[in-house]
PAGU-295839 format. One record per residue (C-alpha): residue number from 0; y, x, z. Coordinates in nm, 4 decimals, decimal comma. Layout:
ATOM   num         yy         xx         zz
ATOM   NUM          Y          X          Z
...
//
This chain:
ATOM   num         yy         xx         zz
ATOM     0     3,3327     7,7687     9,8951
ATOM     1     3,5993     8,0352     9,8549
ATOM     2     3,8697     7,7680     9,8323
ATOM     3     3,7496     7,6096    10,1573
ATOM     4     3,7814     7,9438    10,3343
ATOM     5     4,1317     7,9935    10,1928
ATOM     6     4,2329     7,6392    10,2848
ATOM     7     4,1125     7,6948    10,6402
ATOM     8     4,2929     8,0289    10,6696
ATOM     9     4,6253     7,8974    10,5400
ATOM    10     4,5958     7,5796    10,7479
ATOM    11     4,5228     7,7657    11,0704
ATOM    12     4,7912     8,0220    10,9934
ATOM    13     5,0495     7,7466    10,9594
ATOM    14     4,9278     7,5609    11,2684
ATOM    15     4,9413     7,8795    11,4757
ATOM    16     5,3039     7,9296    11,3691
ATOM    17     5,4044     7,5827    11,4915
ATOM    18     5,5269     7,5507    11,8473
ATOM    19     5,5164     7,1810    11,9385
ATOM    20     5,4459     6,8258    11,8178
ATOM    21     5,8007     6,7770    11,6915
ATOM    22     5,7817     7,0895    11,4752
ATOM    23     5,4350     6,9855    11,3524
ATOM    24     5,5662     6,6425    11,2476
ATOM    25     5,8725     6,7942    11,0793
ATOM    26     5,6821     7,0564    10,8805
ATOM    27     5,4049     6,8076    10,7963
ATOM    28     5,6660     6,5620    10,6692
ATOM    29     5,8341     6,8347    10,4647
ATOM    30     5,5027     6,9317    10,3049
ATOM    31     5,4226     6,5671    10,2330
ATOM    32     5,7645     6,5177    10,0727
ATOM    33     5,7306     6,8295     9,8585
ATOM    34     5,3737     6,7420     9,7534
ATOM    35     5,4808     6,3876     9,6672
ATOM    36     5,7723     6,5117     9,4595
ATOM    37     5,5622     6,7744     9,2816
ATOM    38     5,2903     6,5246     9,1944
ATOM    39     5,5323     6,2524     9,0797
ATOM    40     5,7361     6,4743     8,8450
ATOM    41     5,5093     6,5881     8,5642
ATOM    42     5,7455     6,8555     8,4312
ATOM    43     5,7733     7,0082     8,7804
ATOM    44     5,3965     6,9955     8,8334
ATOM    45     5,3359     7,1607     8,4962
ATOM    46     5,5986     7,4291     8,5598
ATOM    47     5,4524     7,5185     8,9001
ATOM    48     5,0997     7,5334     8,7562
ATOM    49     5,2011     7,7297     8,4437
ATOM    50     5,0259     8,0693     8,4568
ATOM    51     5,2781     8,2130     8,2077
ATOM    52     5,5718     8,1464     8,4404
ATOM    53     5,6174     8,4495     8,6617
ATOM    54     5,5998     8,4249     9,0406
ATOM    55     5,9730     8,4862     9,0894
ATOM    56     6,0636     8,1953     8,8624
ATOM    57     5,8171     7,9616     9,0369
ATOM    58     5,9501     8,0779     9,3758
ATOM    59     6,3046     8,0125     9,2575
ATOM    60     6,2130     7,6575     9,1515
ATOM    61     6,0445     7,5878     9,4870
ATOM    62     6,3377     7,7371     9,6830
ATOM    63     6,5851     7,5215     9,4941
ATOM    64     6,3851     7,2051     9,5611
ATOM    65     6,3394     7,2893     9,9282
ATOM    66     6,7118     7,3565     9,9597
ATOM    67     6,7869     7,0091     9,8264
ATOM    68     6,5312     6,8576    10,0627
ATOM    69     6,6790     7,0328    10,3697
ATOM    70     6,3365     7,1505    10,4833
ATOM    71     6,2473     7,3327    10,8040
ATOM    72     6,2560     7,7113    10,7774
ATOM    73     5,8819     7,7384    10,8463
ATOM    74     5,8130     7,4956    10,5605
ATOM    75     6,0159     7,7157    10,3261
ATOM    76     5,8353     8,0314    10,4354
ATOM    77     5,4927     7,8681    10,4105
ATOM    78     5,5488     7,7272    10,0612
ATOM    79     5,7003     8,0591     9,9566
ATOM    80     5,3838     8,2333    10,0758
ATOM    81     5,1662     7,9907     9,8765
ATOM    82     5,3736     8,0504     9,5636
ATOM    83     5,3752     8,4284     9,6119
ATOM    84     4,9947     8,4381     9,6381
ATOM    85     4,9343     8,1853     9,3606
ATOM    86     4,7875     7,9299     9,6023
ATOM    87     5,0239     7,6347     9,5572
ATOM    88     4,7321     7,4420     9,4067
ATOM    89     4,5750     7,4354     9,7555
ATOM    90     4,8695     7,2504     9,9101
ATOM    91     4,7126     6,9039     9,9032
ATOM    92     4,3927     7,0192    10,0747
ATOM    93     4,5909     7,2211    10,3299
ATOM    94     4,8081     6,9188    10,4021
ATOM    95     4,4978     6,7025    10,4500
ATOM    96     4,3439     6,9572    10,6901
ATOM    97     4,6593     7,0003    10,9028
ATOM    98     4,6093     6,7119    11,1507
ATOM    99     4,2584     6,8226    11,2423
ATOM   100     4,3656     7,1859    11,2791
ATOM   101     4,6614     7,0781    11,4952
ATOM   102     4,4289     6,8719    11,7140
ATOM   103     4,1905     7,1676    11,7479
ATOM   104     4,4781     7,3885    11,8607
ATOM   105     4,5643     7,1341    12,1298
ATOM   106     4,1983     7,0924    12,2355
ATOM   107     4,1616     6,7433    12,0873
ATOM   108     3,8375     6,6544    11,9063
ATOM   109     3,8837     6,4680    11,5758
ATOM   110     3,6411     6,1974    11,4702
ATOM   111     3,6415     5,9931    11,1488
ATOM   112     3,5406     5,6298    11,1932
ATOM   113     3,4362     5,4518    10,8754
ATOM   114     3,3911     5,0740    10,8679
ATOM   115     3,3762     4,7934    10,6129
ATOM   116     3,6900     4,6276    10,7504
ATOM   117     4,0009     4,7490    10,9291
ATOM   118     3,9344     4,8289    11,2952
ATOM   119     4,1605     4,6577    11,5476
ATOM   120     4,3574     4,8662    11,7951
ATOM   121     4,1326     4,7392    12,0748
ATOM   122     3,8214     4,8527    11,8837
ATOM   123     3,9733     5,1951    11,8204
ATOM   124     4,0661     5,2249    12,1883
ATOM   125     3,7103     5,1362    12,3017
ATOM   126     3,5609     5,3830    12,0543
ATOM   127     3,8068     5,6517    12,1621
ATOM   128     3,7269     5,5963    12,5304
ATOM   129     3,3512     5,6144    12,4635
ATOM   130     3,3875     5,9363    12,2617
ATOM   131     3,6115     6,0914    12,5278
ATOM   132     3,3439     6,0185    12,7901
ATOM   133     3,0853     6,1775    12,5609
ATOM   134     3,2963     6,4865    12,4759
ATOM   135     3,4730     6,5188    12,8132
ATOM   136     3,7820     6,6068    12,6061
ATOM   137     4,0670     6,4169    12,4437
ATOM   138     3,9676     6,2572    12,1138
ATOM   139     4,1606     6,1544    11,8033
ATOM   140     4,0224     5,8811    11,5762
ATOM   141     4,0949     5,8767    11,2028
ATOM   142     3,9932     5,5311    11,0832
ATOM   143     3,8981     5,4688    10,7221
ATOM   144     3,7713     5,1665    10,5325
ATOM   145     3,4686     5,1901    10,3020
ATOM   146     3,3592     4,8630    10,1427
ATOM   147     3,0205     5,0254    10,0729
ATOM   148     2,9353     4,9904    10,4406
ATOM   149     2,7846     4,6440    10,4749
ATOM   150     2,8696     4,6170    10,8430
ATOM   151     2,8872     4,8267    11,1544
ATOM   152     3,0371     5,1703    11,1838
ATOM   153     2,9756     5,5329    11,0907
ATOM   154     3,1401     5,7967    11,3108
ATOM   155     3,1653     6,1583    11,1932
ATOM   156     3,2649     6,4839    11,3581
ATOM   157     3,2433     6,7705    11,1136
ATOM   158     2,8921     6,7606    10,9661
ATOM   159     2,7519     6,5353    11,2399
ATOM   160     2,7234     6,1650    11,1506
ATOM   161     2,6504     5,8872    11,3977
ATOM   162     2,5513     5,5991    11,1730
ATOM   163     2,5543     5,2568    11,3387
ATOM   164     2,6037     5,0700    11,0119
ATOM   165     2,3745     4,8082    10,8648
ATOM   166     2,3454     5,0258    10,5547
ATOM   167     2,2245     5,3150    10,7717
ATOM   168     1,9700     5,0908    10,9437
ATOM   169     1,8416     4,9710    10,6052
ATOM   170     1,8065     5,3302    10,4814
ATOM   171     1,6084     5,4226    10,7959
ATOM   172     1,3828     5,1210    10,7420
ATOM   173     1,3313     5,2197    10,3764
ATOM   174     1,2317     5,5737    10,4819
ATOM   175     0,9798     5,4383    10,7345
ATOM   176     0,8269     5,2064    10,4733
ATOM   177     0,7985     5,4912    10,2220
ATOM   178     0,6326     5,7144    10,4826
ATOM   179     0,3708     5,4464    10,5345
//
């Protein structure tokens, strides 16, 4: 639970420092590039996670890498802050939470749509239009495939799930049968 609070704080802090979509895309790309590099190079990953390596040395390693990557200044400051506070291990979760936090800042609601097969653009557009009518706000759809869904669709916003899948219908039927 504590990590989730920290992830949210760092994510919102970064989002609040960003000025526009272009800067969001640039910093997001920088973070993705750094995270990809750190996870693909085992010696780098181990060095950054080594508790016996002091903060200045870890910061120096990160600064050198970011200098070679020609990252945005806000990316450098943000990663420096994570290193300084020993929170670099939260980077992947922060990176994953960034799009939703950015949408929230802009007043856009984010929904996850989970289906058994890839949704077509037309299907996404119809779903988006329906959700925008429901919310009376702009909506962003993050589509995901889950082969466990037999058919249909599950739509989620935060902890709220709208389950229109066959699997969901079968579970409801099972509950009714068990109730008698």
